[in-house]
C-alpha positions in Angstrom: 34.3 62.8 83.4 37.0 64.5 81.3 36.2 65.5 77.7 37.9 63.3 75.1 40.9 65.0 73.4 42.5 64.2 70.1 45.9 62.6 70.1 48.9 65.0 69.4 49.5 63.3 66.0 46.0 64.3 64.8 46.7 68.0 65.7 50.0 67.7 64.0 48.5 66.3 60.8 45.9 69.1 60.8 48.7 71.7 61.1 50.7 70.0 58.4 47.8 70.2 56.0 46.8 73.8 57.0 50.4 75.1 56.7 51.1 73.2 53.4 47.9 74.4 51.8 48.3 78.0 52.9 52.0 78.3 52.0 51.5 76.4 48.7 48.8 78.9 47.8 51.0 81.9 48.6 53.9 80.3 46.6 51.7 79.6 43.6 50.2 83.0 43.5 53.6 84.6 43.8 54.9 82.3 41.0 52.0 83.2 38.8 52.6 86.9 39.5 56.2 86.4 38.4 57.8 87.0 41.9 59.0 85.4 45.0 56.3 85.6 47.7 57.5 82.9 50.1 60.1 84.4 52.4 61.5 83.4 55.7 59.2 85.7 57.7 56.1 83.7 56.4 57.2 80.6 58.4 56.9 82.0 61.9 53.9 84.1 60.9 52.1 80.9 59.6 53.1 79.1 62.8 51.6 81.8 65.1 48.4 82.2 63.0 47.7 78.5 62.5 48.9 77.0 65.8 47.9 79.8 68.2 45.1 81.7 66.5 43.6 82.9 69.8 46.7 84.6 71.1 47.3 88.4 71.0 50.3 88.0 68.7 48.2 86.1 66.2 45.4 88.6 65.9 44.9 90.4 62.6 45.6 93.8 64.2 48.9 92.6 65.7 50.0 90.8 62.5 49.3 93.8 60.2 50.6 96.5 62.6 53.6 94.3 63.4 54.7 93.8 59.8 53.9 97.4 58.9 56.0 98.7 61.8 58.8 96.4 60.8 58.7 97.5 57.2 58.8 101.1 58.2 61.6 100.6 60.6 63.6 98.6 58.1 63.2 101.1 55.3 64.0 104.0 57.6 67.2 102.3 58.8 68.2 101.6 55.2 67.9 105.3 54.5 69.6 106.4 57.7 72.6 104.1 57.2 72.8 104.9 53.4 72.1 101.3 52.4 69.3 101.8 50.0 71.2 100.4 47.0 73.7 98.2 49.0 74.0 94.6 47.9 72.3 92.0 50.2 74.2 89.8 52.6 73.1 86.9 50.4 75.1 88.4 47.5 78.2 89.4 49.5 78.2 86.6 52.0 79.0 89.0 54.8 77.5 92.1 56.4 79.1 95.5 56.7 79.3 97.5 59.9 76.5 99.9 58.6 74.3 96.8 57.8 74.9 95.5 61.3 74.0 98.9 62.7 70.9 99.1 60.5 69.8 95.6 61.4 70.2 96.1 65.2 68.5 99.5 65.2 65.6 98.3 63.0 64.8 95.4 65.4 65.0 97.7 68.4 62.8 100.3 66.7 60.3 97.6 65.7 60.1 96.3 69.2 59.6 99.8 70.5 56.8 100.4 68.0 55.1 97.1 68.8 55.2 97.9 72.5 53.7 101.4 71.9 51.1 100.1 69.5 50.3 97.1 71.9 50.6 94.9 68.8 53.1 92.2 69.7 53.9 90.0 66.7 57.4 88.3 67.0 57.8 87.5 63.3 57.9 91.2 62.6 61.5 91.2 63.8 62.3 88.8 60.9 60.6 91.1 58.5 62.8 94.1 59.5 66.0 92.0 59.3 65.1 90.8 55.8 64.8 94.4 54.7 67.9 95.8 56.4 70.0 92.8 55.3 69.0 93.6 51.8 67.4 90.2 51.2 64.0 91.9 50.8 65.4 95.1 49.4 63.2 97.9 48.1 61.7 96.8 44.8 60.5 93.4 43.7 61.9 91.4 46.7 60.2 93.8 49.2 56.9 93.9 47.3 56.9 90.1 47.0 57.5 89.7 50.7 54.7 92.1 51.6 52.3 90.6 49.1 53.1 87.1 50.5 52.5 88.3 54.0 49.2 89.9 53.1 48.0 86.8 51.4 49.2 84.5 54.2 47.4 86.6 56.8 44.2 86.6 54.8 44.4 82.8 54.1 45.1 82.0 57.7 42.0 84.0 58.8 40.0 81.9 56.3 41.7 78.6 57.5 40.7 79.4 61.0 37.1 78.9 60.0 37.5 75.6 58.2 35.5 72.9 60.1 37.8 71.1 62.5 40.6 73.6 62.0 40.3 75.2 65.4 41.5 73.1 68.3 39.8 73.3 71.6 42.1 74.4 74.5 44.2 71.5 75.7 43.8 69.4 72.5 46.7 68.2 70.5 49.3 68.9 73.2 49.0 72.7 72.7 48.1 74.2 76.1 47.6 77.9 76.6 49.2 79.5 79.7 46.9 79.5 82.7 46.7 83.3 82.8 45.8 83.9 79.2 
């Protein structure tokens, strides 16, 4: 006799609530602090941490090292390409050749570091692009993004312990690969 599994809509509602609560908390704390803490890198990070908490990419170590490597790579590429004070692509509505070079190199360096550190976390590539595009430039935008990431990672770790928050393998239509 097979164990009874929850329908996919139940898992979806659970994820809707977990994501909404977590991201609302990050947004409200950022708002209270006077900054913007919800950035585009938080969406994929929340997805991994809440939907696939048992995977390598969702582990605390991978999340922290991934975003740290991405931040370091992004900042280094800003310095190398002389873009420290350059306006963001959101302000200029286009990117320059140095920005394209910095963006491409920062993602490559981030992937290299994640491989060497054995800390795979795909959303880190978004973090380094936010930095090298100038959207999360050094200063308040960067600090807000990093604070938002730290709070999101901490809250997701707590949410994983909420009764009923963890799915059993095979529930809700989310199946882990056979060799994981």
